[in-house]
N, C-alpha and C positions, 0 to 999 in steps of 0.2 A: 423477209418471208418467214412465218412461224414454221418450226419443224414439227413433223408428225411423230408419233410414238416410236416408230421403227427408226427414223432418222436420229432421234434422241438416244435410243439404245445403242445404235451403231457408233454415234459420236462418243458416248460414254465408254464403250468397249475400246474404241481406238485410243482414247485418252489414257485409259488404264494400261493398255499395251505399251504405249509410248513411255508412260511413267515407269513401268517395269523395266523396259529396255534401258531407259536412262539411269535407273538405280543400279542395274547390272553393270553398265558401262562405268559408272562412278565407282562401284566396288572394285572393278578391275583396275581402274586408274589409280585408286588410292587404297592399297592393301592396309589392313590394320597395322601390320608389323612387317618390316623388311629386315632380314638378317643378312648382314654382310660378313661373309666367312673368309678368314685368312688362315693359312697353314703355318703361320709363324708367330713368335711370341710378342707380347705387348712391349712397346717401347722402340721397336725397330721401324724401318722404313715401310715395310709392308703393312704393318699395323697402323702407321701414321696416315697413309693415304686413305685407308678405310675410315678412320675416325674423322678426318677432314671432310671427306665426301658425305659421310653419314649426316653431318650437321646441315647439309644442303638438301639432301633427299627427303628429309622430314621437315615440313609436311608437304613439300612440292610433289613427291611421288607416293610416299607412304605416311601414315599418321605418326608412326614411330619407326626409327631406324636404329639398330643396335649392331655392335661388332662382336663376332664370336671368334676366338682364337682356338682353332682346332689343330694343335701342333702334332708333329710326328710324321715319320716316314718321309722326311724331306718334302713336305707339302702334299703328299698323296692323300692323307687322311681327309684333309679339307675338300679336295676335289671329289673324292669318293662320296663324301657326305652330301655335297651339292648335287652330284650326279643322281643320287637316290631321292632327292627332295621333290616335292610336288612341283610341276611346271606351271605354277600360278603367279609367278613374278614376285614371290615373297622371300626367296632365298637366292642370294647373289654371291658368286665367288669372285674374290680378287686373288690373282695369282701372278707370280713372276713367269717369264717365258720358259725357264728351264724345265718346269714340270710338264710342259706341253710340247716343247721342241727338241729337248735333249734326252729326256727320260725314255722316249720310244727307241732311242739308239742304244741305251745302256741296260735296259731291262728286257728280258726275254718275254715277260708277261706283266702288264700293268693292270691294276684293278679298274681301269677306266680307258676309254678311247677318246683322245683329245678332240677328234672330229665328230664322232657319232654321239658322244654323251653330253656335249656342251654346246650352248647357243651363244656365239659371240655377241657382246653388247657394245663395248667401247674400249679403246685404249685409255689408260689412266695417266701414265707419265713415262718419261724416259730418263735414264741416268747412267752414269759411268761407275766403274769399280776402282778401288784403290788397294794398295798393299801397305798395311800398317805394321810397324814393329813396336815392341814394348820393352820392359825392363830386362827381359832375358837376352836382349841383343845389345852389344856395346854401343855407347853413344857415338863412337867413331864411325859407325856404319850409317851413311847418309844417302845412299842411292841403292837402287835395285841390284845393279851389278855387284856392289860392295856387299850387300846382304847375301847374294848367291855365293860369292867367294867365301864369306864367313861361314855359311852353312856347309859348304864343301869341306872346309877345314875343321868344322865342328859338327860331325854327324849326329851327335846327341841333340843338337839344337836345330837340326835341319827339318823343320816341321812348320806347318801353317794350318790355321783353322778356316772354315767357311760356313755359310749358313746351312748347307746341306750337301750330302754326297751326290755328285752328278749335276750340281747346279753350275751356272755360268762362272761364278767366282771360284768354284772348285777347279774347273777346267782351266781358267786363266792362271791360277796358282801352279797347276801341273805344267802348263805351257811355259811359264817362267822358268821352272826348274829344268825342264827339258831343253830350253834354249842354252843353258849353261852346263848341261850334263850333270845336274845335281839331283839326287833322289830326295825330293822333299816329301816327307811323310805327311799325309793329310788327316786332319781330325774334323769330323762332321759334327755340327751343332744344330740345335733347333732354333735357327735364326742367328743373325750376326751379333746381337747384344750378348747372349750367353758366351759367344766366342770372345768378345771384347773383354768380358769380365775375367776370363782365363788369361787373356793377354796382359791385362793390368796386374794380375796376380803372378805373372811370370811362369805360368804353366804351359804356355804355348808361345813360340817365338814370334810368329807373324799371323796376321789375319787378312784374308782376301775377301772384301765385302764392298757393299755400296759406299760410295764416297761419303754420303750423308751420315751413315752409321759410324764412320771413322772420325769425321770432324767433330762430332759431339764430345769426343773424349780428349781433344787437343788441350783443353783448358787444364787438364790434370797434370800436364807436363811430363807424363809418362809415355805418351804415344807420339810416334812420328810417322807421317805418311811419306813413303818413299817414291811412289809413282802412281799414275792413274791410267785407266784403260781406254780413254777416248781417242779419237783421231786428232783432237786438239786439246789444249789444256782445259781442265774443268773450271767453269766459272766460279764454283764454290771452293776451289782449292787452287787458285791461279798461280801460286808460287811453286806448285809441285809439278815437275816435268812428267810428260807422258812416258809410257813404256817405250814407245817408238822413238822418242827423243833420246832415250837411253840405249838405243840400239836393239830393242826387242820388239820387232814388228808382230810377232806371234801373239802378243798380249793385247792387241787392239780390238776391243769388243765393248759394245754398250748393251743395255738391256731395257726392257719395258715391263711395266705392270699393266694388267688389263682386267676387265670385268666380264663375267660370263654367267648366264642363267642355265638351268637344266635344259637339256635337249627337249624338244616338243613343246617348249613354251610358245604360245601363240605369237605370230609375227607382230600383231598390233601391240602386244605387251612389251616385246623386245624393243620396238620402235619408240614406244612411249617412254620406256626407261632410258633409251639412248638419248632422247631429247633432254630428259631431266639430267642425265650425266653430263651432257655437253654444257648445259647451263651451270651445273655445279663446278665443273672443272675450269670454267672461265671466270668464276667468282674470285674477286681480288683477294679475299681472305684465304681462300683455298690455295690460290697461286702463290701467295706470299708465305703461307704456312708450309707448303710443300718445299718451297725454296730453302727454308731454314734447315731442311733435312737433305738438301742436295738433289731434290727431285724437280724436274721440269714438267709441269702439268701439260697434258696433251690428250685430246679426244680424237675419236674416229667414228666412222660409220661401222655397222656390223660387218659389212662386206669387206671393208678395208682391213679390219682386224682379222678376218678369216684368211685373207690373202697374206697378211704379215705372218701368221702362224705357219702357213704352208711354206713360205720362202725361208723362214728361219729353220724349220724342220729340215729342209733340204741342205741348208748351209752347214748345220752342225754334224751331219752324218760323217763326212770326211775328217772333221776335226776329232771327233770321238774315236774314230778308227786309228788316227795318227797317235793319239795319247795312249790308246790301248786299255782304257778303263772300262770295266763292266761292273754292274751292281753286284753280280754274283762272284766277281773276282776280287 
């Protein structure tokens, strides 16, 4: 049946509207540029997962994906930057748990609210920590208890570095010292790799950091990993006993990296990116690539990530109190 003029105009208007809606949806689904922001230096585990995932999110989610290393203030600068970004799905934060679950217990005031300023997207990976020693520590020291005994007898060398003050590896190092009654002085760095460079140079005795950041330096022959923080031996360092195996139960902690968008990002954008993240984190190249750095790829729903943040925030409160560390002190 032929259409009259009114029907033709209505059909054309509807078509134009549907086309406009479709173009808008396409623009939302595929931003021109996705910036993945990390608060730590290039070369470390935090940077690694960003770069591995970025290769998969372009062009599946965005036309281009780049990584930005906004270091400083133990990861706070990156979070503050993403918090203030437009909630359009174009700026994605990757952060370790510490900045969201430990920092609220050690800072009287943070420049961000982990719950109110960020929209959870997906878990990224899980991993354990280790304690490495370098040239400043005698070769005869081959276990964590032996290192703690040496540190007690040599106060000038009783120190360790970590990726950031108030981070999980900082607290693990403090707990190790506390378990043996040793006052281990802490040196905070902008990521584990700068700490490892000082370890190799003999400027710091030990480093508490992600296992993957430590194993990268074993080939130099100058680094020894004395223990790991998991509940069982780490599959990337199977010959290294856990802290618990060495009689230090207080050191048993693992961590995760996760991805967040700015708060008020539309739910459909969050869900679209979550789907893209799950696909990226299941990609064999990503899984194998992360494994070389001691990271086990793992995704989640936004709700599961929100629950994880809440549980870990509650867990770390008593631990922080027991250690007695505050950012102001």
